[in-house]
C-alpha positions in Angstrom: 56.1 67.7 122.5 59.4 66.1 121.5 62.5 66.0 123.8 64.3 68.8 122.0 61.3 71.1 122.3 61.2 70.4 126.1 64.9 71.2 126.5 64.6 74.3 124.3 61.6 75.6 126.3 63.4 74.8 129.6 66.5 76.7 128.6 64.6 79.7 127.2 62.2 80.2 130.1 64.2 79.0 133.2 67.8 79.5 132.3 67.5 82.4 129.8 68.6 84.9 132.4 71.7 82.9 133.4 72.7 82.4 129.8 72.3 86.1 128.9 74.4 86.9 132.0 77.1 84.6 130.8 77.0 86.2 127.4 77.0 89.7 128.9 80.2 88.8 130.8 81.9 88.3 127.4 80.6 91.2 125.4 79.5 93.8 128.0 76.4 94.7 126.0 72.8 93.6 126.9 71.4 93.5 123.3 74.4 91.7 122.0 74.3 89.2 124.8 70.7 88.3 123.9 71.7 87.9 120.3 74.6 85.6 121.3 72.2 83.4 123.4 69.7 83.3 120.5 72.3 82.4 118.0 73.8 79.7 120.3 70.3 78.1 120.8 69.9 77.9 117.0 73.4 76.5 116.6 72.9 73.8 119.2 69.4 72.7 118.4 70.0 72.7 114.7 72.3 69.7 115.1 69.9 66.8 115.2 72.7 64.5 116.4 75.5 65.5 118.8 78.1 63.8 121.0 77.5 63.4 124.7 81.2 63.4 125.6 81.2 60.2 127.6 84.1 59.6 129.9 85.6 56.6 128.0 86.6 58.8 125.1 84.0 57.5 122.8 81.1 59.5 121.3 77.6 58.3 122.2 75.0 59.6 119.7 72.0 61.4 121.3 68.8 62.0 119.3 67.3 65.2 120.3 63.8 63.9 119.8 64.2 61.1 122.4 64.2 61.6 126.2 67.8 61.3 127.4 69.8 63.1 130.0 72.2 65.6 128.3 74.2 68.6 129.3 72.3 71.0 126.9 73.2 74.1 128.8 76.9 73.3 128.6 76.6 73.0 124.9 74.8 76.3 124.6 77.4 78.1 126.8 80.2 76.7 124.6 78.3 77.9 121.5 78.0 81.3 123.0 81.7 81.5 123.5 82.4 80.2 120.0 80.1 82.7 118.4 81.5 85.5 120.4 85.0 84.7 119.3 83.8 84.4 115.7 83.2 88.2 115.7 80.1 89.3 117.5 77.4 87.4 115.5 79.0 87.7 112.1 79.8 84.0 112.2 83.1 84.7 110.5 86.0 82.2 110.9 89.4 83.2 112.1 91.6 80.5 110.7 94.6 82.1 109.0 94.8 84.5 111.9 97.1 82.4 114.0 100.0 82.4 111.6 100.4 86.2 112.0 101.3 85.9 115.6 102.4 82.3 116.3 105.1 80.4 114.4 104.8 76.8 115.6 102.1 74.1 115.2 102.0 72.7 118.7 98.7 71.4 119.9 98.0 72.4 123.5 96.1 70.3 126.0 92.3 70.4 126.1 92.2 72.0 129.5 93.8 75.1 128.1 91.2 75.7 125.4 88.9 77.9 127.4 91.7 80.1 128.6 93.0 80.5 125.0 89.6 81.5 123.7 89.0 84.0 126.5 92.4 85.6 125.9 91.7 86.0 122.2 88.2 87.2 122.9 89.5 89.9 125.2 91.9 91.0 122.5 89.3 91.0 119.8 86.9 93.1 121.9 89.4 96.0 121.6 89.0 96.2 117.8 86.5 98.4 116.1 83.9 96.7 113.9 85.7 97.9 110.7 89.1 96.5 112.0 87.5 93.1 112.7 85.9 93.0 109.2 89.2 93.9 107.6 91.1 91.2 109.5 88.6 88.6 108.6 88.4 89.4 104.9 92.2 89.6 104.6 93.4 86.7 106.6 90.5 84.2 106.3 88.8 85.0 103.1 92.2 85.7 101.5 90.9 88.9 99.8 93.4 91.5 98.6 93.5 95.0 100.1 91.8 96.5 97.0 89.1 93.8 97.1 88.4 94.5 100.8 88.2 98.2 100.0 85.6 97.5 97.3 83.7 95.2 99.6 83.5 97.7 102.5 83.1 100.8 100.2 86.3 102.6 101.3 89.8 103.4 100.1 92.7 100.9 100.0 94.7 103.3 102.2 91.9 103.0 104.9 92.1 99.2 104.8 95.8 99.2 105.2 95.4 101.4 108.3 92.7 99.2 109.7 94.9 96.1 109.3 98.0 97.8 110.7 96.1 99.2 113.7 94.4 95.9 114.3 97.6 93.9 114.3 99.3 96.3 116.6 96.4 96.1 119.1 96.1 92.3 118.9 99.8 91.8 119.4 99.9 94.1 122.4 96.7 92.7 123.9 97.6 89.0 123.5 101.1 89.6 124.8 99.8 91.3 128.0 96.9 88.9 128.9 97.8 86.8 131.9 96.2 83.4 131.8 95.7 82.3 135.5 96.5 78.7 136.6 98.0 77.7 133.3 101.4 77.5 131.7 100.2 77.8 128.1 102.1 80.1 125.9 100.8 82.8 123.6 101.5 80.5 120.7 99.5 77.7 122.3 96.5 79.8 123.1 96.4 81.1 119.5 96.8 77.6 118.2 93.8 76.4 120.2 91.6 79.1 118.8 92.8 78.6 115.2 92.2 74.8 115.5 88.7 75.3 116.9 88.0 77.7 114.0 89.0 75.1 111.5 86.8 72.5 113.1 83.8 74.9 113.2 84.3 75.7 109.5 83.9 72.1 108.6 80.5 71.8 110.4 77.6 72.6 108.2 73.9 72.8 109.1 71.4 71.4 106.6 69.3 74.1 105.1 65.9 72.6 106.0 66.8 71.7 109.5 68.5 75.1 110.0 65.5 77.1 108.9 63.0 75.0 110.9 65.1 75.4 114.1 65.5 79.1 113.6 61.7 79.5 113.5 61.3 77.2 116.5 63.9 79.2 118.6 62.3 82.5 117.6 58.9 81.4 118.8 60.1 80.1 122.1 62.6 82.9 122.7 60.0 85.5 121.9 58.0 84.6 125.0 61.0 85.5 127.2 63.1 88.2 125.5 62.0 91.8 125.5 63.5 92.7 122.1 63.0 90.7 118.8 66.1 88.6 118.1 66.2 89.3 114.4 67.8 92.7 113.8 68.3 94.8 110.8 71.1 97.1 112.1 73.4 98.4 109.3 77.1 97.8 109.5 79.0 100.8 111.0 79.7 103.5 108.5 83.2 104.1 107.3 83.5 107.3 109.4 87.2 107.3 110.1 89.2 110.2 108.7 92.4 109.2 107.1 95.6 111.0 108.1 99.3 110.7 107.6 100.9 110.3 111.1 103.5 112.9 111.9 102.7 115.0 108.7 102.8 118.8 109.1 100.8 120.7 106.5 102.7 123.5 104.6 100.8 126.3 106.3 102.3 125.2 109.7 105.9 125.5 110.8 107.6 122.2 111.7 108.8 124.0 114.9 105.2 124.9 116.0 104.8 121.5 117.8 101.6 120.5 115.9 101.3 117.5 113.6 98.8 115.2 112.2 97.8 112.4 114.5 99.0 114.1 117.7 96.9 113.3 120.8 94.5 116.1 121.7 96.0 116.3 125.2 99.3 117.2 123.6 97.6 119.9 121.5 95.9 121.4 124.5 99.1 121.4 126.5 100.6 123.8 123.9 98.0 126.5 124.8 99.9 129.4 126.2 96.9 131.1 127.6 98.0 134.6 126.7 94.5 135.2 125.3 91.2 133.5 125.8 89.7 131.8 122.7 86.0 130.8 123.0 83.8 129.1 120.5 80.5 131.0 120.8 78.2 129.1 118.4 77.8 126.0 116.2 79.5 124.9 113.1 77.7 126.1 110.0 78.3 126.1 106.2 79.2 129.3 104.5 78.7 129.8 100.7 81.3 131.8 98.8 80.0 131.9 95.2 79.2 128.3 94.3 81.7 126.8 96.7 81.2 126.3 100.3 83.3 126.0 103.5 82.7 125.7 107.3 82.8 128.4 109.9 82.2 128.6 113.6 81.9 131.9 115.6 84.7 132.8 117.9 85.4 135.4 120.5 89.0 136.3 121.5 89.7 138.4 124.6 92.8 139.5 126.4 95.3 142.3 127.0 98.2 143.2 124.8 101.4 143.6 126.7 102.3 147.2 127.6 105.8 146.8 126.2 104.7 145.9 122.7 105.8 148.5 120.2 103.1 150.6 118.6 104.0 149.5 115.1 103.5 145.8 116.1 100.1 146.1 117.7 98.3 145.8 114.5 100.1 142.7 113.3 100.7 140.0 116.0 97.7 137.6 115.9 96.8 135.1 113.2 93.2 134.5 112.0 91.5 131.5 113.7 91.5 128.1 112.2 89.4 125.0 113.0 91.3 121.9 114.1 89.4 118.6 113.8 90.0 115.6 116.0 88.6 112.1 116.2 89.1 109.3 118.7 91.5 111.6 120.7 93.8 112.3 117.7 94.1 115.4 115.4 93.0 114.5 111.9 93.0 117.9 110.3 95.0 121.1 111.1 93.0 123.4 108.8 93.7 125.1 105.6 94.8 128.7 105.2 98.0 130.7 105.4 99.4 131.2 108.9 99.9 134.9 108.5 99.2 137.7 111.0 95.7 139.2 110.7 95.6 142.9 111.0 91.9 143.0 111.8 92.1 140.6 114.7 95.3 142.2 116.0 94.0 145.8 115.8 90.7 144.9 117.6 92.6 143.2 120.4 95.0 146.2 120.7 92.2 148.8 120.7 89.3 147.0 122.5 90.8 143.9 124.1 88.3 141.7 122.2 87.6 140.4 118.7 84.7 138.4 117.4 84.5 136.7 114.0 84.5 133.3 112.3 87.1 130.5 112.4 87.0 128.7 109.1 87.7 125.3 107.5 87.5 123.9 104.0 85.8 120.7 102.9 89.0 118.6 102.7 91.4 117.4 105.3 95.0 118.7 105.4 96.4 115.7 107.1 96.4 113.2 104.2 99.7 113.9 102.6 99.3 111.9 99.4 96.2 114.1 98.5 98.3 117.3 98.4 97.8 119.0 95.0 101.2 119.5 93.5 101.6 123.0 92.1 98.4 124.2 93.7 97.9 127.6 95.1 98.7 127.4 98.8 97.8 124.1 100.5 95.1 122.3 98.4 94.1 118.7 99.2 92.2 116.5 96.8 90.0 114.7 99.3 86.6 115.2 101.0 86.2 115.0 104.7 83.8 112.1 105.6 80.8 112.5 107.8 81.5 111.5 111.4 81.5 112.7 115.0 84.3 115.3 115.5 85.8 117.4 118.3 86.5 120.9 117.1 89.1 123.2 118.6 89.9 126.7 117.3 93.6 127.6 117.2 95.5 130.8 116.7 99.1 131.9 117.1 100.1 134.9 119.2 103.5 136.7 118.9 102.7 139.4 121.4 104.5 137.9 124.3 108.0 139.3 124.8 111.1 137.2 125.3 110.0 134.1 123.5 113.0 131.8 123.9 112.3 129.6 120.9 111.4 132.5 118.5 108.0 130.8 117.9 104.6 132.5 118.4 102.5 131.2 121.3 99.7 128.8 120.4 96.2 129.5 121.6 93.6 126.6 121.8 89.9 126.8 122.6 87.9 124.3 124.5 86.5 121.5 122.4 83.1 121.5 120.8 81.5 118.2 119.5 79.7 118.0 116.1 78.1 115.1 114.4 78.1 115.5 110.6 76.3 113.4 108.1 78.8 114.8 105.6 82.1 116.6 106.2 81.5 118.6 103.1 79.4 121.7 103.6 76.1 121.7 101.8 76.1 123.5 98.4 74.2 126.8 98.1 70.8 126.8 96.5 69.7 129.3 93.8 66.4 130.0 92.1 66.0 129.9 88.4 66.8 133.0 86.4 63.8 135.4 86.2 62.8 138.9 85.6 62.0 139.6 89.2 64.9 141.8 90.4 66.0 145.4 90.1 68.5 144.6 87.3 65.7 143.6 84.9 64.9 147.2 84.3 68.1 147.6 82.4 67.4 144.9 79.8 68.5 145.9 76.3 71.1 148.4 77.4 74.6 148.0 76.1 78.0 147.9 77.9 79.8 151.2 78.0 83.3 149.8 77.6 84.3 150.0 74.0 88.0 150.4 74.9 88.2 147.2 76.9 90.3 144.3 75.6 88.2 141.7 73.8 88.2 139.0 76.4 87.7 141.5 79.3 84.8 143.0 77.5 83.3 139.5 76.9 83.6 138.6 80.6 82.1 141.9 81.7 79.2 141.5 79.2 78.5 138.1 80.8 78.3 139.8 84.2 75.9 142.4 82.8 73.7 139.7 81.3 73.6 137.9 84.7 72.4 140.9 86.7 69.8 141.9 84.0 68.3 138.4 83.9 68.4 138.0 87.7 70.5 134.9 87.4 71.6 134.5 91.1 73.6 131.4 90.4 75.6 133.0 87.6 76.3 136.1 89.6 77.6 133.9 92.5 79.7 131.9 90.0 81.3 135.0 88.6 81.8 136.5 92.0 83.3 133.6 93.8 86.3 135.7 95.0 84.5 139.0 95.1 85.4 141.7 97.7 82.2 143.2 98.9 83.7 145.7 101.4 86.5 148.2 101.2 89.8 147.6 103.0 88.8 149.9 105.8 85.9 147.7 106.8 86.5 144.5 108.8 83.7 142.3 107.5 83.2 141.5 103.9 79.8 139.8 103.1 79.9 137.0 100.5 78.5 137.5 97.1 75.7 135.2 98.1 74.7 137.4 100.9 74.9 140.6 98.8 72.9 139.3 95.8 70.4 137.0 97.7 67.0 137.1 96.1 64.5 138.5 96.7 66.3 141.8 97.3 65.4 143.3 100.7 65.7 146.3 102.9 65.7 148.7 100.0 69.0 147.3 98.6 69.2 147.0 94.8 72.6 145.4 94.1 71.5 144.1 90.7 70.4 147.5 89.4 73.6 149.1 90.9 75.8 146.8 88.9 73.7 147.3 85.8 73.9 151.1 86.1 77.6 151.2 86.6 78.2 149.0 83.5 75.7 150.7 81.2 75.9 154.4 82.4 79.5 154.9 83.4 82.9 154.2 81.8 85.8 152.4 83.4 89.2 153.7 84.1 92.4 151.8 83.5 95.4 151.7 85.9 99.0 152.1 84.7 99.4 148.3 84.3 96.4 148.1 82.0 95.0 145.1 83.9 92.5 146.5 86.3 89.3 148.2 85.1 87.2 150.1 87.8 83.8 151.6 87.2 83.2 154.6 87.5 86.3 156.4 86.3 86.4 158.8 89.3 87.1 155.8 91.6 90.7 155.7 90.3 92.8 158.6 89.2 90.2 160.5 87.1 89.3 163.9 88.3 87.3 166.0 85.9 83.8 167.5 85.8 82.5 165.1 83.2 83.6 162.0 85.0 82.1 163.1 88.3 78.9 164.1 86.7 78.7 160.7 85.0 79.0 159.0 88.4 76.3 161.3 89.8 73.9 160.7 86.9 74.3 156.9 87.3 73.4 157.0 91.0 76.8 155.8 92.1 77.2 158.8 94.4 75.0 161.8 95.4 75.9 165.3 94.3 76.6 166.4 97.9 78.7 163.4 98.6 80.6 163.9 95.3 81.4 167.5 96.3 82.7 166.5 99.7 84.8 163.6 98.3 86.3 165.7 95.5 87.4 168.3 98.0 89.1 165.6 100.1 90.6 163.7 97.1 88.6 160.5 97.9 85.7 158.6 96.4 83.2 157.0 98.7 80.4 156.0 96.3 79.7 152.6 94.6 82.4 151.1 92.6 83.0 147.9 90.6 86.2 146.4 89.4 87.2 143.7 86.9 90.8 142.4 86.7 92.4 140.9 83.6 95.9 139.6 84.3 96.2 138.0 80.9 96.3 134.5 79.7 96.1 131.9 81.2 94.6 133.6 84.2 90.8 134.1 84.0 89.2 137.5 84.0 87.9 138.1 87.5 85.1 140.3 89.0 87.2 141.5 91.9 85.3 144.2 93.8 81.8 145.6 94.3 81.1 147.8 97.3 80.2 151.3 98.6 82.3 153.5 100.8 85.8 153.2 99.3 87.7 155.5 101.6 91.1 153.8 101.3 94.1 155.9 100.4 94.4 154.1 97.1 91.2 155.7 95.9 92.8 159.2 95.8 93.1 160.7 92.3 96.8 161.3 93.1 97.5 157.7 94.3 100.6 156.1 92.8 100.1 153.8 89.8 99.6 150.2 90.7 98.1 151.0 94.1 95.9 148.2 95.3 
């Protein structure tokens, strides 16, 4: 056995624990400490000739295959520190980093080298892996921001934020580190590290020698280490959500005290506590037509103040929204109008409790430059990345009397943590069109709507074809904004839920739509833009119209007699709206039990 093999075996078997302990003191991670030691052994023993560092300033050459006394462990320890400072086993060089923080070219004394390296190591340990990568690629590899974004598979804006945050952390950390028993300045400590990096960059290991030594170290180290030293861990995913610090989405008032990037502690401090908001289930996707969103079940409890006026009790609480946070910062304040919700308000006034979903879309509202100009409401052209998030449900309450600032109180739930592979809710699935649904029995029947405008008739014929061919996807696509419950009911199922195949529990929605379109005629409101089936559902009260609805199975004969006497209609109805070009024709409503006052035959024109 040659001398270098003896030394390698001695270090791995007798001093391995001490070396790992030293590495652990730097990185605070057992697995990484083992990797640092392994890499350092390869680095040291791959150099077939090295200086002994004799006291006369010269450099005696030591051949590792000859028996001579050397301080091998000292070399390994120095290599561990060097590799650690190079970026946790990435063997990246940090030259070019110094000029960002230090302005002069002074060369400090050799006895300050260790302190400088540790100072920088402490600072670098505070950076995330992505921040370290961005700094290396920008200031050593001289890549541009777009090139770095392409290399790391993310957006240029994300890279800019990584670099900005990294520089801020490094400046603060290096300025605060106190180096004991030395008068070296921050500039000197950085200069030491930069100089050492330049020297390391010039050292190259021969390919043959390097490969042979890697194999040798692996064999020796494998007898001591618990885990294999060669790892295949992927780089951390780009799981950071971009946001514009201080930005307030348009659905929030600037005076509400919430903003993008705010610390979660600050958000929680705004909770007035007038009502209790509790998340009662997990985050889940919700399909609405062919689009999807997120929802989480919520329960709100509390007592409405006695001094609240009766006409205000049904309109003081907003619907709940999901607020997303990451790394202690708010990254998404939720989409949706911040308007009072009569359903929530009425339930709290009458029963002291309300349960329902808090919702969120698939995009984040805190990235200002993705706001769609001219969009309906607040629309953002981005997709929320998969990551670990803390969710909080927020609502606003204007029930408290005497609010000095005129702003409703904010209510905030306790946090719930979710880990998402994707921040975009999964798309709904649909079976292929078939003849296996109740609507198939109406194949070949024509649309009874000869008086409809041409484009409205064409759109309605498309709907009829979809229910007759049992095309669940097309039905969902046409009914993406469909109301499936009258105004008097608090919960409106999605079109996906109503038309899910196979039809169950005796429900035949496909046949019901087909019957209404082929066996009844529509009415037209005064504006000529809304077309409801059957005619008796809106302002038509004659024997023929009521009999038509009875024959089509939209309402029973007994129910029709009762409704007609009361001036209401509580049977099945369907409505198509045509607001003219360039707006599309929309399938607006399909439900049973319309007992709203607009359904009365004597309702004023334009009632909706």
